[in-house]
C-alpha positions in Angstrom: 88.8 10.4 224.0 90.6 13.9 222.9 89.8 14.2 219.2 92.9 13.9 216.9 94.2 16.3 214.2 94.3 16.2 210.2 96.9 13.8 208.6 97.9 15.8 206.1 101.1 15.9 203.1 102.3 16.6 200.4 104.1 13.4 198.2 106.4 14.2 195.4 108.2 12.0 192.5 111.9 11.3 192.6 112.3 13.7 190.7 111.0 16.6 192.3 107.8 16.6 190.8 104.6 16.9 192.7 102.8 13.4 192.0 99.2 14.7 190.8 96.2 12.2 191.3 98.3 9.5 193.5 95.4 7.3 195.2 96.2 7.5 198.9 95.3 4.8 201.5 95.1 5.1 205.5 95.8 2.3 207.4 95.0 2.3 211.0 93.9 -1.0 213.9 91.3 -3.4 211.8 91.8 -1.6 208.1 93.1 -4.1 205.6 94.4 -2.3 202.3 94.7 -4.3 199.7 96.4 -3.6 196.5 96.2 -5.4 192.7 97.6 -4.2 190.1 99.3 -1.2 191.2 96.2 -0.1 192.6 93.9 0.0 195.9 91.1 -3.2 194.8 88.2 -2.2 196.0 86.3 -5.0 196.9 88.8 -5.9 199.3 90.7 -2.2 201.1 88.5 -0.8 204.2 90.0 2.4 205.0 89.6 5.3 203.7 91.2 6.9 200.2 91.9 9.9 198.9 93.9 11.1 195.6 96.9 14.2 195.5 95.9 16.8 193.8 97.8 18.9 191.0 100.9 19.8 193.8 100.3 16.5 195.6 98.7 17.8 198.5 96.4 15.5 201.0 94.7 15.7 204.1 92.9 13.1 206.1 90.5 14.7 208.5 90.2 13.1 211.9 87.9 10.6 212.6 84.7 11.3 214.9 
């Protein structure tokens, strides 16, 4: 199987400013994402989670 590429993007808020420190989850087949009170529930979420930088950028590296 061929190794995938990075998933990278920038998150912006409705007013166009960067969404700094936003939490991002990447779900794939077999993963589970559970949101409780506006945040990912650490005990029930089984996937990769990243946080955006101050400019709203994030990157998920390819899985092995």
